[in-house]
PATORMAR-985879 format. One record per residue: x, y, z of N, C-alpha, C, O in turn; residue in one letter. Coordinates in steps of 0.05 Angstrom, whole numbers, plus 5000, padded with zeros to 4 digits. Example, Ala and Ser with C-alpha at 12.3 -4.5 7.8 and 13.67 -1.06 7.14 Angstrom:
BEGIN
526448865156524649105156526449345156528549345169A 525749555142527349795143525850015157526850235161S 
//
This chain:
BEGIN
501749765001499950015000501750265000503750275014M 500950464984502750724984502950835012501050805029P 505150965017505451105043505551385036507151505051E 504651525019504651755013501951905004499951755001R 501652135000498952254990500252374965502552464963T 498052354943498752444918497452694910495152734918Y 498552854898497253124890494653094873492753244876D 494752904858492452844841492252584830494252474820L 489752454833489952174819487352204799485152284805V 488152134775486352064753484951774753486051564746I 482651784761481251524771480051354746478351444732H 481251114744479750914724479050974699476950894689Q 480951124686481051164656482150924640483550754651G 481750934619482950724602485950854590486150964568S 487850804607490250944604491950794580492250554579A 492950974563494350894538497450844548498951024548V 498050614554500650594560502450504538501450464516L 505250474541506850444517506350204500507050204477P 505049964511504649744496502049604501501649374495N 500049784514497349654518495749874528496850094531T 493249834534491049994542489949884568488749664566V 490050004594489249884614487850084632488650314633E 485749974646483950134666485450144690486049944702V 486350384698488150414722487550674730486250834717T 488750724757488751014768491751084762493550924763D 492051334754494351484749495151674774493551854779I 497351634788497751814812500051994802502051914791A 499452274809501152484804502052634827500352704844I 504752684829505952844852508253034840509952934827A 508253274845510053484838510553474806512753504795K 508353424794508153454764508753204748508753204723G 509352994765510552734748508552514755507052544775R 508552304742507052074746508751884766511051814761I 507651824786509151664807507751384812509151214823V 505351334804504351064811502351014789501051214781A 501850794778499850664760499050424776500550234780L 496050424784495250184799492450254805491550484805A 490950044811488250104818488150174848489950134864P 485450314854484850364880486850564896487850524918N 487150784880489450984892487851224906488951404919L 485251204901483551444912484051514942484251754949L 484351314959484851444989487451584992488051685014P 489051594973491451744978491852014961493952124957Y 489352084951489552304932488152534947486252504962A 489552784942488853044949486353124933484353214944R 486853094905484953154885484252914866485852744859R 481952904858481252664839479952774812478452964814V 480552664789479052694768478352424759479952244751I 475752414760474352134751474152144718472852294703D 475751954712475851874681474551614672475051514650A 472851504690471451254685469951274658468351454653T 470451104642469551094610470751264593469751294570G 473051404602474251554582477151444578478251274591K 478151574556481051514547483051684558482651924557V 485251594568487451794576489951724561491351524565V 490351904542492851884522494952084535494452274549L 497651994528499652184533499352424514498652384490P 499752644522499052904510500652904485503052824484G 499453004463500953034436503253214441503153414456M 505353144427507753284423507653384394508353234376I 506853614389506653714362509053864355509754084365D 510353734337513353834329513254034306515254134297V 510654104298510854264277508354454274506354394261H 508754674287506654884286507855184279510255234283V 506255344270507255644264505555804278503155844271H 506655934302504956084316505456394309503956574319L 507756454290507856684276508556934293507857164287N 509856874315511257094330514057124327515256904323E 515557344329514457604332513557714304514057594283P 512257934306511758114284509458064269509058224251G 507557864272505457834256502857784274503157654296L 500457864267498057794281496657554270494257554273D 497757364258496457174247495756954268493856804263W 497156934289496156754311497756864334497157094341E 499756744347500956814371500756644391498656504393G 502956614410503156414431500956364447500256134452F 499456614458497156554474494756414462493756224472L 493856514440491656404425492356124414490855934416S 495056114403495755864392495955654411495355414406G 496755744433496955504457494455444467494055214476S 492755614468489955534476488755354457487555154465Q 489055404432487755214412488954924413487454734414A 491554904414493154674418492354534444491954294443L 492254644464491254534492488354454486487754234496A 486754574474484054484473483954214452482054054452A 485754204438486253974420487453734433487353514421G 488653764456490053534470492953524466494153314470G 494153764457497153784457498053874485496653994501C 500553814488501653864515504253994510504954164525T 505753934490508054074480508454114452507953924437T 509254334443509554424416512154544408513354674425F 512954514383515454604372514654824353513254774333F 515555084358514455294338516655314319518955314326D 515955334294517455364271518755634265517455834270M 521255674254522555914253521556124232522356354231P 519656004215518856174192516256334203515156284224I 515456514185513056674189512956804214510856844227N 515456874221515657124243517257334231518657294211G 517057544241518657764230520157884252519158064265V 522857804257524657674237524157394243523357314264P 524857224221525156934230527256834245529356964248P 526856604255528956514276531456374264531756124264T 533256564252535356474239538056544251540056474239I 538156684274540356754291539556764319537156754326S 541656774337541156804363539757054373538457074393T 540257254357538557514364535857474358534157584372A 535257324335532457284329530957134350528757184359C 532556934355531656724377531056904405529156844419L 532457104411531957264434529257394431527857394451Q 528457494407525957604405523457404409521457464421L 524057164396522156944400521356884430519056884439K 523756834444523256794472522056994487520556934506C 522457214482520957444494517757414488516057434506R 517157374463514557304458513057084471510657104476C 514356874474513556634488513256624519511656474531A 514856774528515156774558512656834573511657054567R 511456694589509156754604506756804583504856944590R 506856704561504456734540503756444531502156424512Q 504856244541503755994528502955794553504355774573T 500655654547499555484566500955204565500755044583Y 502155164546503654874540506754934542507755164540L 508054694547511154704543511854744514510254684497D 514354834508514654904482517654894476519454914493Y 518054864449521054854441520755034414518655104405G 523455094404523755244382525555114361527654984367F 524555154336526555064314528455324304527455554304W 530655284297532255454284532155424254531555204245G 532755624239532755594208535555554197537555644208G 535455434176537755404160537455554132535755474115L 538855764126538155944099541056014093542956004109V 541056104068543556184055544656414072543256614076P 547356384083548456604096548556564125549656744138G 547356344139547156354166548656124180548256064203N 550355994164551955744174553155814200553155644218L 554356074205555856114228554256144251555356134273H 551356174248549556184274548755874280547855834302E 548955704266547755424273548855334302547255274320L 551855324304552555244328551355374355550455244374R 551355634353550255804376547355754382546455734405S 545555724359542855634360542355374373540655334390L 544055184365543954924378544854964408543554844426A 546855104415547655114444545755254460545555204484D 544055444446541755554465539255364466537355424480C 539155154452537454944457535054924438532954814445G 535455034411533454974392533354664388535354524394V 530954554379530454264377531654164354532053914352V 532354334334533554274308533254524287532554754293G 533854434261533654694240531754594219531154364215F 530754804207528654754186529654904161530755134160K 529154764141530154894114528054804093526854594095A 527654974074525954934050527454854023529354994016F 526754664011527754603983526354723962527054683938M 524254883968522655023951522055293965522155323989S 521455473946521055753957518655793980516355753974S 519455864004517355874025515456124019513156114028P 516256324007514756564005514256664030515556594049G 512056874031511056994058512857234065514657304050G 512257354090513557584095516357534108517957724111P 516957284116519757194127521757234104524057304109S 520757174079523057204058524357474055526557494045A 522957684064523657944060526157974084527858154081E 526257804104528057794128529957584123531257504143H 530357464100532557264097531656954094533156784084G 529156904105528256604102527556524076525156544070F 529256444059528756334030529556054030530555934049V 529055964006529855674003532655634001534055783988A 533755404015536455344015537155183989535954983980A 539255323977540355173950541854943960542254903984D 542654783941544054553944546654563962547154393979D 548154773955550754823968550054863997551054724014I 548355044003547455124029546754874043547954814063T 544754704032543854464044546154294054546354204077L 548054234033549954054040552054194060552854044079Y 552954414059554354564082553054564107554254534128R 550354614104548854634131548754374143548854344167G 548554174127548353884139550853824154550853734177M 553253894140555653844155555953974181557153854199L 555054224185554954384208553154264229553854234252E 550554204220548554054236549453814249549153764273I 550453654232551453394240553553434266553653264284A 555053654267556853704291555553744315556553674337K 552953894313551353944338549653744349548553774371T 549253504333547953314342544853354342543353204354G 544053594327541153624322540153504297541753364284R 537753564288536553464266535753694247535053914254V 536053614223535253804203532353704190532053484179L 530353894192527753814181527453944156528254184152A 526453804139526253894108523453904098522053704099L 522354154088520754144069521354084039522154264024H 520753834032521853704009520053713986518453533982A 520153933970519353983944521254083927522654273935E 521553983903523654063883522954343872520854363860S 524354543875523554813866523454833835521754963824E 525354703823525154733796522554643782521554763763P 521554413794519154313787516954513792515554603774W 516554563818514254693822513954983817511755093816V 516255113814516555383803515755403773514255573765A 516955223758516455243730513355153722512155253703R 512454943739509654853732507855083741506055153725L 508055203764506355413773506455653752504255753745A 508555723742508655933722507155873699505656033690A 507555613687506155553662503155543667501555643651E 502455413688499355383696498255673695496455733679F 499455873713498156103716498356273687496556433682V 500456233668500956383647498556303630497556473615R 497556053630495455923613492755963625490855883613N 492456083648490056143660488955933674486555943681G 490355733680489855483699490455593729492755583737R 488355693744488955763769486855663791486155773811T 486055433781483755303805485155103823487655053821G 483855003839485154813857486354563846488354463856P 485054463825486254233812488654303799490554133798A 488854523789491354623776493554653798495854563795D 492754783819494954823840495754523848498154483853Y 494454343851495154103860496953953839498853823847A 496153983810497753853791500554003791502553873786Q 500554233796503254403796505254313816507654373813S 504354153839506354063858505753733858504353633876R 506753623842506453323838508053173857510053263869P 506952913859508752743880511552733871513352723887V 511952723844514552693835516452893844518852843847L 515253153851517153373860517853343889519853433899A 516053203903516853113928518952893932520852913947E 518452663917520152463913523152533907525152453919V 523152693887525852783876527452963898529852943900E 526053123912527453283934527953073956530253083966A 526352903964526852713985529652553979531352543997V 529852433954532052293945534652463944536752363951E 534552703935536852873937537852913965540152893971R 535952993984536553044011537752794024539652824039A 536852564019537952304031540652294022542352224038L 541452353995543852293986545952474001548152394007L 544952734006547052914018547252794051549352804064Y 545152694061545152614090547252354090548852324108A 547152194072549151964071551952064070553651944083E 552652274055555152364055556052544078558452554083Y 554252684093554552834117554052734142555052834163T 552452494143552252434168550152574185549852534209G 548552764172546752964186544152774190543352614173C 543052824215540352694218537852834205537653084207P 536352724193534452874178531452804187530852574194L 529653004187526852964193525153094169525153344165H 523752914154522153004133519453064142517952894151F 518753364141516153444150513953424127514453414103V 511453404138508853384121509353224093509053334071H 510252994097510752824073507752714063506352594079I 507052754039504352724032504052454013501852394005S 506052314008505852083990507251853999509351864013S 506051623992507151334001509651313987511451193998A 510151413962512351383948514951513961517151413960A 514451753973516751873985517251714013519551714023A 515151584025515451454047517351224043519051144060V 516951124021518350874013521250924007522950754013A 521851143995524751213995526151254018528551184020R 524551374041525751434066526151164081527951144098I 524450944075524750714087527250564079528850444093Q 527450594052529750454040532650604051534650474059E 532350854052535050994066535350894095537650844103A 533350864110533650744137534950484136536950434150K 533950334120535250054116538450074108540049894113R 538950284095541950324091543250424113545750444113R 541850504134543050624159543050914162544251014181G 541651064144541251334145539651424172537751294180V 540451604182538851714207536651924199537052164194D 534451804197532251964182529651884195529351654203V 527652084197525052044207523252194188524052374172S 520452104190518352194171515952274184514952124201V 515052484179512452604189510452624167511152684144E 507852574174505652634158503652814177504152854200T 501552894166499753094181497052964179496552814160C 494953024199492452954196490953014169489452844159P 491353274157490053324134490653174111488953184093H 492953014108493452834089492052594090491352464070Y 491352524116490052274120486852284124485452084125L 485952544127483152584131481952734108479452724107A 483152864090482153004070483852974043486252924043L 482152994020483152953996483253203974482353423981T 484053173952484153373931481053473928480553703922D 479153283932476453343929475253543950473453703945E 476353503973475553703997477053953989475854163993D 479253973979480554213971478954393950478854633950M 477754193930476254363911473554443923472454653915A 472554303940470154353953470254603973468454773974R 472554593989472654784011474355024003474355214018L 475855023979477555253972480055293984481355093991G 480855543987483655584000483855514027486155494036P 481755484044482055404069483255124072483955044094V 483354974050484654714051487154734035488354534030A 488054964027490854974011492954944032493055044054K 494954764020497554724036499654614014499054543991C 502054604024503954524007505954314022507054374043A 506154074010504953973987501953973990500854014011P 500753923968497653963965496453693976497653483977P 493853723983492453493987492253283963492153383940L 492253043967492852853946489952713937487852783949R 489952553918487652413910486952163930488552083947N 484552043925483751833945485751603944486351493965R 486851543920488851323916491551363933492451203950R 492351583926494951683944494251653971495651513984E 491951773983491551754009491151474022491851424046Q 489951284005490050984013492550884015493050724033A 494250943999497250863998498750964022500250824035D 498051234029499551344052498451224079499951174098L 495651174079494651034108496150724107496950614127W 496250634082497750354086500750394099501650224114E 501950584094504650684107504150704135505550584152M 502150874141501450914171501150644188502450584208V 499150484177498550214189500350064191500449904210L 502150064174504549864172507149954190509149824192A 506650184202508750284222511250424206513550434215G 510550524183512850674166512850944169514651064158R 510951084182510751334192511951394219511251244237I 513551564223514551614250513051794268512651724291D 512152014260510752214270508552334261508752384236I 506452404271504152554260504052834274503952844298I 504253064260504553314270502453514252501953454229A 501453724265499053844252500054024228498554054208S 502654144230503154364210501154564213500354664192D 500254634238498354874243499455134232501355244243H 498255214210499155454198496955664192495655654171S 496555854211494256004209494956274196497256364193P 492556394188492956664178490356794179488356654184C 489957094175487657214173485857094150486956994130P 483257104155481456984133481357104107480656994086M 482257374110482257494081484457404066484257434041E 486757284077488657184060488056934048489756814034M 485656824053484756604043482856604021482156404008K 481956854015479956933998481157023972482057253973I 481256913949482556983928481456793902480956553905H 481156933880479856763854482256593843481956373832D 484556703847486956543836488056383860489256493878N 487456093860488255933881491355923885492155843907F 492956003867495856023871496556253889498556253904F 494856473886495656723905494256723934494856893950E 492556523939491556493964493856383984495456203976A 493956494010495556394026495456064032493355954039W 497655934030497855664037498055564062500355604071G 496555444078497155324102494255274116492255424113G 494555034130492054924142492154974171494054904184I 489955114180489855184211488054934227485754984235A 489154714230488054484242488954374267488154154273G 490654524283491954444305490154354325490754154339G 488054484329486054424349484754134346483954004366Q 484554064322483153824312484953554311483853334309S 487753604313489553394308488953094324489052884312S 488453124350488052854364485352754357485152514351V 483352914357480752824351480552704325479152514322A 481752794306481452724278482852444275481852254263V 485152454288487052214285485651954301485651724292M 484752044326483151794341480951704325480551464321V 479651884316477151824295477951664271476951444266E 479851784254480751624229482351374237481551164227E 484251364250486151164255484950954275485050714268A 483851024297483050814316480050764310479650534303H 477950924311475350874308474650764279473050584277L 475850864259475050774230476750554225475550364215R 479150524228481050334219482250144237483549954229R 481750184263482349974282485349974292486349784303G 486850194287489150204298489150214330487750374343M 490750044340491050064368491750354382493550494372P 490550434404490950684412493650714421494650944420L 495250504430498050534439499950564414502150674416H 499050464392500650514369500250794358502150934349A 497850884362497351164352498851394370499851604361L 498951294397500251444416503351484411504451694418A 504651294400507451324391507651534370509351704372R 505951524350506051714327505952014340507452194332L 503952044360503152324368505052414391505552654395L 506152224406507652304429510352184435512352324439A 510251924437512751734443514951824420517051944426T 514151764395516551794376517652074374520052114372N 515752284374516752574376518352634399520252794397P 517752524423519652524447522352384443524452484451A 522352174432524852024429526452154407528952174411R 525352254385526752364362528252624373530552684367R 526952744386527953044394529153094423529353324432F 529752854437531252874460529252944486530353044506G 526852904486525352964509524652684525523652694548L 525152454513524252224524526352094544528652074535F 525952024569523251914580521652124598519652064610P 522852354598521152574612518452634601516552674616K 518252634575515952654559515152444543516952284537K 512652404534512152234511510851974519510151814501G 510351914544508951654550507751664579508651814596A 505951504583504651464609506151294625505251064626I 508151354638509751164655510851314680510951554681Q 511651164699512751264724515051434718516651364700C 515351654731517551854726517052054704518352264705G 515351994684514852204665513052434673511252424689A 513752634659511852904663508952794658508452624641D 506852914676504152834675502853014654501353204660A 503552934627502653104607500452904592501152714577D 497852974599495852784591493252904580492553124588L 491852774563489252854552487252654560487652414557V 485052744569482952564574480852614551480152834544I 479852384541478152364515475452264522475352064537L 473452354515470852194511470552114480470152284464D 470651844473470751794448467951674436467751514417T 465851774453463051714445461651974450459451954461N 462452194444460552464448460752614419462352794414R 458852514402459152654375458352964378456853044396P 459453104361458853384357459953474329461453334316Y 458953704321459853824293461454034301460554204317V 464054054292465754284293464454544282463354564260L 464554744301463855004289465955234293467755204310R 465655444279467955644286467955754316470055844325P 465855754328465755844355467155644375467655714398E 467655414365469055214381472055244383473355144402H 473155424359475955454359476855684376475655884380L 479355604385480855864403482955964392484356104406F 483655924367485756044352484956344342482556404343Q 486456494336485756784331483956814309482056974310R 484456654288482556704264481156424259482456244249H 478756404266477456144270476456044242474156054235P 478655944227477755804203479255544202481655524208H 477655314193479455074190477854904171475454934169S 479054714156477954524137475954344147474254234133P 476154304177474754124193471854254201470054114209Y 471754504200469254614205466754484189466654474165I 464754394206462454264191462753964191460853824183G 465053864201465653564203464653444231465353544253R 462953234229462353094252464252954264465652814250R 464752954290467052824303465852654326463952754338L 466652454333465852284358467652324379466952244401R 470252444376472252464398471952764408471652954393V 472052754433472053034445474253044465474552854480R 475953254466477753294488476453414512475253634512V 476653264530475253404555477253554578476453744593E 479353454578481653584596484353514584484953294574K 485953734586489053714577490353814602489954024614T 492553594610494253684636496953694624497753544606L 498553904637501353934631502653924657501954094674V 504553734662505653704685503953694709504553814729R 501653554706499753514728497953734732496353714750G 498053954718496154184720494054204698494854174675Q 491554234703489554224681489954514668489654714681V 490554524640490954734627488554794606488255004594V 487054574605484454594591482254454604482854224612Y 480054534607477654374617475154454602474154674605D 474254284587471854344568469454424583467954574571A 468954334606466754324622466754584640464854624656D 468654754638468855014652467755224635468155194611R 466555444645465855664633468255794622468155884599V 470555814639472855924632474955694631476055604652A 475555594605476855314605479755324609480955104611P 481155544610484055614615484555734642483155914651F 486555644654487455784678488056104673488556194650P 488056244695488656504692491156584681491356774666D 493556424690496156494682497456254669497656034679E 498356324643499756114628502156044642503356224654P 503255764642505455704655507155494640508355314652A 507055524615508855364598511555404601512455624606G 513055194597516255204601517655124573516854954557Q 519755274572521355204545522754924554523954884575W 522354754535523754484537525854464516525254544493V 528354364521530554354505531654064503531553914523K 532453984482533653694478535753624496537353794503P 536053384505538053324521540953374510541253304487A 542953494521545353554510545953854503548153924495G 543754044507543654314504546154414522546354334546S 547954574511550254654528549654834549550554814571V 547855044541547055244562544055184569542455114552R 543455224595540555194604539155434593537055384581K 539855634595538455884580540556064563542756134573E 539656144540541656344525542156554544540656574563P 544056714539544856924553542757154552542957324569S 540957164535538957394533536257304546534357454546F 536057064557533356944564531957114587529457124588A 533457234603532257404624531957694617531257854634H 532557764592531958064584529058144588527257984594G 528758404584526258484582524658454560522358534560S 
//
């Protein structure tokens, strides 16, 4: 029998453990899971009754764009609320779509100031790899960025005016040499710029500016070619790679072949590639525009085969919001590309993977939480329901149907391709280090004060960069 009192016990939920699902009590003390056993109620100061509910490890969303500093497209406060309401407990913010982008330690300083005391979730930062900033990579790694992001096609947007442009082949290769020395990961947007730039120009010149034209201008071949080129450079440099938002089974197959050759590489896809198709893009318009684009039903089915066969490592949202007026354009190529779906990631994936396709919840939890924690140096502190880990948890009701409406969304600009979609999965509570940061049953669902902490990969040289305590 326990000889201690627990701060909190989550009672009788179906806990999604590393290799199984078990109805049990989860005891939490000082922000960490300290016991998994039945009948812990007598030792609890507080209790959350999770009877009949699912308790997942909180999602670690390694790919979000909260667009600070400098833009009003989202923000750490509203963005972290949306992610918390979606069952996320830790997120990694991308270096692009901030002004300035995070391509130097000075830029990271501004990012830190924006995030401090403004996020409800724990968070990490990506640095950027762009032409001309190779000398910044070591210091960014020492300051604790989780890795570096580069584009193999033009990213566009306001960050381009401040230096965040596509990495040419020499920059990629030399950047990989430097990043390999830091022990960090290079995340790549893999689309071949010669392909997508030329096709887009031809289509627009010929008046082909609809959703189907946009999709055809960014074919699977452009993704596969870029993936193969990056894998070649990785083999020569020894740089760990992470491919973001991969949309095709063909690209996944190339990545798997490289893994078998010993390349240190991981692959991510997103809920929108698994839940939406090019038909939805045509129906919904630019609110469903992203790059790479949504694929056809056959491509989606092939991608699902990869997921169910365990060949995808991570599922991340690529939450990329913007003001609604940027989504309204007769020319599909001119509308802003980016899907604002972060609040729906867990619900959509439990619905699509578990309820519809029978994927075990513990296998899905690896994609949403455990594998991200392992890949980016946060495991075993984060990423699983096990003793000693942070109590980062989400309580789900998997039989409470509702239709998603704009008023349900907490992001700054409430548009999403999932609006109007009927979901059976509802996030009831989200806990970060044992504290409830979202409670759907409260009139005020968030605490008064955000208390998210900056998390860094194991091996960061400095606990905080020298500027972290500045005003």
